[in-house]
Residue frames as qw, qx, qy, qz and C-alpha x, y, z in Angstrom:
[[0.337, -0.491, -0.549, -0.587, 36.86, -25.81, -6.76],
 [0.575, -0.594, -0.525, 0.203, 36.55, -26.29, -3.01],
 [0.409, -0.240, -0.148, 0.868, 38.90, -23.37, -2.42],
 [0.064, -0.282, -0.342, -0.894, 36.67, -21.16, -4.58],
 [0.506, -0.594, -0.553, -0.292, 33.60, -22.14, -2.55],
 [0.598, -0.473, -0.396, 0.512, 35.46, -21.52, 0.71],
 [0.277, -0.079, 0.025, 0.957, 36.54, -18.07, -0.48],
 [0.184, -0.288, -0.399, -0.851, 33.18, -16.99, -1.95],
 [0.424, -0.509, -0.747, -0.057, 30.78, -18.40, 0.64],
 [0.321, -0.493, -0.461, 0.664, 31.37, -15.89, 3.50],
 [0.015, 0.184, -0.114, -0.976, 31.00, -12.72, 1.36],
 [0.328, -0.248, -0.666, -0.623, 27.90, -14.13, -0.35],
 [0.415, -0.502, -0.736, 0.185, 26.39, -15.05, 3.01],
 [0.206, -0.415, -0.278, 0.841, 27.06, -11.56, 4.38],
 [0.143, 0.018, -0.379, -0.914, 25.54, -9.98, 1.26],
 [0.392, -0.384, -0.768, -0.331, 22.46, -12.17, 1.64],
 [0.369, -0.516, -0.617, 0.466, 22.10, -11.22, 5.30],
 [0.083, -0.277, -0.042, 0.956, 22.35, -7.51, 4.47],
 [0.278, -0.149, -0.563, -0.764, 19.66, -7.84, 1.81],
 [0.440, -0.454, -0.773, -0.061, 17.39, -9.76, 4.17],
 [0.260, -0.404, -0.452, 0.752, 17.85, -7.10, 6.84],
 [0.128, 0.119, -0.191, -0.966, 16.56, -4.48, 4.40],
 [0.413, -0.259, -0.716, -0.500, 13.59, -6.72, 3.55],
 [0.463, -0.442, -0.735, 0.224, 12.72, -7.36, 7.20],
 [0.168, -0.068, -0.289, 0.940, 13.01, -3.75, 8.39],
 [0.389, -0.192, -0.198, -0.879, 9.54, -2.65, 7.20],
 [0.667, -0.297, -0.652, -0.205, 8.06, -5.79, 8.73],
 [0.497, -0.245, -0.591, 0.586, 9.48, -4.93, 12.15],
 [0.027, -0.113, 0.086, -0.990, 8.20, -1.35, 12.02],
 [0.126, 0.456, 0.805, -0.357, 4.88, -1.13, 13.89],
 [0.061, 0.584, 0.556, 0.589, 1.85, 0.36, 12.18],
 [0.040, 0.001, -0.324, 0.945, 1.04, 3.82, 13.51],
 [0.213, 0.520, 0.697, -0.444, -2.42, 4.81, 14.72],
 [0.285, 0.601, -0.107, -0.739, -2.69, 7.45, 11.98],
 [0.184, 0.254, -0.817, -0.484, -2.01, 4.82, 9.29],
 [0.049, 0.281, 0.952, -0.110, -4.68, 2.54, 10.74],
 [0.245, 0.619, 0.415, -0.620, -7.20, 5.41, 10.79],
 [0.274, 0.526, -0.418, -0.688, -6.34, 6.30, 7.18],
 [0.071, 0.066, -0.962, -0.256, -6.66, 2.65, 6.22],
 [0.135, 0.435, 0.843, -0.285, -10.08, 2.27, 7.82],
 [0.253, 0.657, 0.183, -0.686, -11.24, 5.48, 6.16],
 [0.432, 0.631, -0.358, -0.535, -10.15, 4.60, 2.62],
 [0.310, -0.214, 0.917, 0.129, -9.81, 0.81, 2.37],
 [0.553, 0.123, -0.523, -0.637, -11.46, -1.06, -0.47],
 [0.895, -0.183, 0.083, -0.399, -13.60, -4.14, 0.10],
 [0.875, 0.261, -0.369, 0.171, -10.70, -6.37, -0.99],
 [0.257, 0.487, -0.553, 0.626, -8.36, -4.74, 1.53],
 [0.577, -0.376, 0.357, -0.631, -10.90, -5.18, 4.32],
 [0.974, 0.029, -0.125, -0.185, -11.21, -8.83, 3.28],
 [0.649, 0.396, -0.504, 0.410, -7.43, -9.16, 3.49],
 [0.174, -0.502, 0.494, -0.688, -7.58, -7.62, 6.98],
 [0.817, -0.232, 0.196, -0.490, -10.16, -10.19, 8.07],
 [0.979, 0.151, -0.136, -0.017, -8.35, -13.16, 6.51],
 [0.771, 0.309, -0.280, 0.481, -4.64, -12.35, 6.80],
 [0.549, -0.575, -0.283, 0.536, -4.31, -9.72, 9.52],
 [0.004, 0.955, 0.080, -0.285, -3.31, -6.09, 9.78],
 [0.368, -0.545, 0.501, 0.562, 0.24, -6.40, 8.40],
 [0.388, 0.201, 0.760, 0.481, -0.83, -7.94, 5.10],
 [0.169, 0.831, 0.528, 0.048, -3.78, -5.57, 4.71],
 [0.160, -0.894, 0.073, 0.412, -1.60, -2.53, 5.44],
 [0.398, -0.316, 0.608, 0.610, 0.99, -3.67, 2.90],
 [0.323, 0.492, 0.713, 0.381, -1.71, -3.96, 0.20],
 [0.002, 0.932, 0.340, -0.124, -3.10, -0.55, 1.17],
 [0.301, -0.733, 0.278, 0.542, 0.34, 1.07, 1.09],
 [0.412, -0.008, 0.699, 0.585, 1.04, -0.47, -2.32],
 [0.220, 0.721, 0.618, 0.222, -2.26, 0.91, -3.64],
 [0.126, -0.944, -0.117, 0.282, -1.48, 4.35, -2.25],
 [0.394, -0.485, 0.475, 0.619, 2.01, 4.30, -3.80],
 [0.362, 0.302, 0.730, 0.495, 0.46, 3.39, -7.13],
 [0.075, 0.879, 0.470, 0.034, -2.06, 6.22, -6.78],
 [0.281, -0.818, 0.099, 0.492, 0.69, 8.72, -5.94],
 [0.406, -0.189, 0.604, 0.660, 2.46, 7.88, -9.20],
 [0.206, 0.532, 0.689, 0.448, -0.65, 8.39, -11.30],
 [0.051, -0.371, -0.082, -0.924, -2.43, 11.69, -11.79],
 [0.132, 0.167, 0.702, -0.679, -4.67, 12.66, -8.88],
 [0.110, -0.455, -0.773, -0.428, -8.34, 11.95, -9.46],
 [0.256, -0.321, 0.124, -0.903, -10.95, 14.50, -8.42],
 [0.021, -0.233, -0.903, 0.361, -13.23, 13.46, -5.60],
 [0.329, -0.337, -0.408, -0.782, -16.93, 13.84, -6.37],
 [0.079, 0.066, 0.771, -0.628, -19.12, 14.21, -3.32],
 [0.427, 0.537, 0.610, -0.396, -22.43, 15.07, -4.92],
 [0.404, 0.342, 0.619, 0.581, -23.74, 15.53, -8.40],
 [0.073, 0.456, 0.085, -0.883, -24.34, 19.09, -9.58],
 [0.592, 0.619, 0.493, -0.152, -27.20, 19.69, -12.05],
 [0.495, 0.058, 0.465, 0.731, -25.99, 20.25, -15.58],
 [0.104, 0.281, -0.081, -0.951, -26.84, 23.29, -17.71],
 [0.324, -0.098, -0.695, -0.634, -29.38, 21.28, -19.74],
 [0.224, -0.396, -0.858, 0.240, -31.39, 20.29, -16.66],
 [0.175, -0.649, -0.299, -0.677, -34.49, 22.45, -16.29],
 [0.045, 0.136, -0.587, 0.797, -34.88, 24.29, -13.02],
 [0.078, 0.428, 0.825, -0.361, -38.03, 24.35, -10.87],
 [0.282, 0.733, 0.298, -0.542, -39.43, 27.49, -12.57],
 [0.187, -0.206, 0.658, 0.700, -38.60, 26.69, -16.21],
 [0.478, 0.611, 0.560, -0.292, -41.59, 27.92, -18.23]]
């Protein structure tokens, strides 16, 4: 049993270290100025609250996750102002 542990421990440790390196890589990557500008332009109230409470890294990770989720779903149209419908009477409707 001890021989099995001695044989398996080094490869398992190396595999764990390789996995952790992949997990840590996005955390080491600095946030670009463009990403921060996009975040400030489109963040929800909850994401701004995360920024205030937990810092920029946590808020950016929530924002990126929301954007990835939005990219998978169908794009939603952006409505900037409401157009009058055909049933709405105009100013000179007599």
